[in-house]
C-alpha positions as a printed NumPy array, in Angstrom:
array([[ 24.347,  10.513,  -7.105],
       [ 20.493,  10.177,  -6.815],
       [ 18.742,  13.333,  -5.421],
       [ 15.899,  12.778,  -2.823],
       [ 14.605,  16.109,  -3.298],
       [ 11.827,  16.987,  -5.871],
       [ 10.764,  20.358,  -6.717],
       [  7.535,  21.597,  -5.144],
       [  5.893,  21.499,  -8.444],
       [  6.969,  17.837,  -8.977],
       [  5.98 ,  16.683,  -5.49 ],
       [  3.334,  14.03 ,  -5.339],
       [  1.345,  13.195,  -2.152],
       [ -0.151,   9.805,  -1.728],
       [ -1.874,   7.94 ,   1.079],
       [ -0.569,   4.615,   2.024],
       [ -2.851,   1.808,   3.488],
       [ -0.873,  -0.795,   5.394],
       [ -2.752,  -3.873,   7.01 ],
       [ -1.656,  -6.556,   9.313],
       [ -1.347,  -9.87 ,   7.649],
       [ -1.352, -12.878,   9.738],
       [  1.549, -15.424,   9.142],
       [  0.186, -17.993,  11.401],
       [ -1.658, -18.344,  14.862],
       [  0.913, -16.118,  16.679],
       [  2.72 , -14.262,  14.147],
       [  1.958, -11.199,  11.65 ],
       [  3.46 ,  -8.43 ,   9.646],
       [  2.347,  -4.978,   8.21 ],
       [  2.077,  -5.116,   4.565],
       [  1.459,  -1.971,   2.133],
       [ -2.009,  -2.736,   0.455],
       [ -2.735,   0.304,  -1.375],
       [ -1.047,   3.44 ,  -2.38 ],
       [ -3.477,   6.125,  -3.471],
       [ -2.17 ,   9.194,  -5.272],
       [ -3.743,  12.476,  -4.192],
       [ -4.072,  15.517,  -6.265],
       [ -3.134,  19.03 ,  -4.64 ],
       [ -1.19 ,  19.829,  -1.475],
       [ -0.463,  18.226,   1.756],
       [ -3.665,  19.384,   3.364],
       [ -5.7  ,  17.678,   0.68 ],
       [ -3.754,  14.511,   1.206],
       [ -4.254,  14.671,   5.073],
       [ -8.127,  15.203,   4.542],
       [ -8.149,  12.172,   2.018],
       [ -6.218,  10.005,   4.667],
       [ -8.756,  10.939,   7.402],
       [-11.622,   9.873,   5.085],
       [ -9.998,   6.591,   4.373],
       [ -9.547,   5.937,   8.064],
       [-13.281,   6.441,   8.725],
       [-14.187,   4.132,   5.656],
       [-11.437,   1.565,   4.975],
       [-12.389,  -1.998,   5.565],
       [ -9.597,  -4.596,   5.256],
       [-10.094,  -7.142,   2.517],
       [ -9.661, -10.025,   4.95 ],
       [-12.493,  -9.079,   7.058],
       [-15.938, -10.627,   6.32 ],
       [-18.689,  -8.006,   6.519],
       [-22.285,  -9.461,   5.928],
       [-24.058,  -7.522,   3.056],
       [-25.886,  -4.592,   4.319],
       [-24.097,  -4.476,   7.723],
       [-21.573,  -1.817,   8.748],
       [-18.19 ,  -2.92 ,  10.488],
       [-17.425,  -1.588,  13.955],
       [-14.444,   0.789,  13.923],
       [-12.089,   2.507,  16.395],
       [ -9.96 ,   5.196,  14.692],
       [ -6.93 ,   6.799,  16.37 ],
       [ -4.986,   9.678,  15.119],
       [ -1.355,   8.956,  15.85 ],
       [  1.14 ,  11.494,  16.919],
       [  2.975,  11.457,  13.581],
       [ -0.086,  12.259,  11.864],
       [ -0.976,   8.754,  10.503],
       [ -4.229,   6.912,  11.516],
       [ -4.518,   3.534,  13.279],
       [ -7.752,   1.889,  12.494],
       [ -9.313,  -1.157,  14.307],
       [-12.187,  -2.889,  12.389],
       [-14.284,  -5.681,  13.427],
       [-17.743,  -7.686,  13.216],
       [-19.122,  -9.811,  15.563],
       [-18.475, -12.746,  13.132],
       [-14.676, -12.02 ,  12.961],
       [-12.361, -14.018,  14.725],
       [-10.503, -10.842,  15.924],
       [-10.21 ,  -7.083,  14.913],
       [ -8.215,  -6.142,  11.992],
       [ -5.828,  -3.398,  11.929],
       [ -5.041,  -0.669,   9.326],
       [ -2.597,   2.101,   9.317],
       [ -3.322,   5.129,   7.077],
       [ -0.528,   7.446,   6.476],
       [ -0.23 ,  10.547,   4.317],
       [  3.311,  10.566,   2.372],
       [  5.236,  12.526,   0.035],
       [  6.597,  10.726,  -2.82 ],
       [ 10.066,  11.707,  -3.171],
       [ 11.691,   9.298,  -5.518],
       [ 10.804,   7.107,  -8.209],
       [ 13.218,   4.831, -10.031],
       [ 11.877,   2.47 , -12.915],
       [ 13.338,  -0.904, -13.288],
       [ 16.328,  -1.15 , -15.765],
       [ 17.571,  -4.454, -16.839],
       [ 21.222,  -4.844, -17.011],
       [ 23.012,  -4.014, -20.315],
       [ 23.926,  -6.986, -22.579],
       [ 27.336,  -8.218, -22.527],
       [ 29.23 , -10.694, -24.379],
       [ 28.871, -13.454, -21.713],
       [ 25.111, -12.783, -20.982],
       [ 23.427, -16.018, -22.02 ],
       [ 20.805, -15.191, -24.729],
       [ 17.16 , -16.197, -24.064],
       [ 16.413, -19.746, -25.376],
       [ 14.347, -19.994, -28.542],
       [ 10.872, -21.2  , -27.795],
       [  9.374, -23.229, -30.874],
       [  6.123, -24.804, -30.951],
       [  7.632, -27.811, -32.539],
       [ 11.155, -29.078, -32.071],
       [ 12.139, -29.496, -35.717],
       [ 15.447, -28.382, -37.34 ]])
């Protein structure tokens, strides 16, 4: 059984940045684009999330050198931030969601154990000679 609870000392706070990614003219989805580890407690992570809400610019938004993008920042009831960023040259405003999160579990990838019926990896040789 996997436990979802970490001890307070092992708890890691992160700030998650999600952006709306267009899939065509009328379709889109939210995608996690950055996970930023934060040292310290929840209050520190919340403060870092607020800073990022005030300064994050989606990579898909063109901002001319020296210009500052327009921004509307909304604190959502769950404590996350919704950010609308735009420039006069952009087709439409870009949306980002900034969230403080508590990382409660990490599972590294483990390959399956070898078995007798598992095919072995083919040998790669530079020249195919005997």
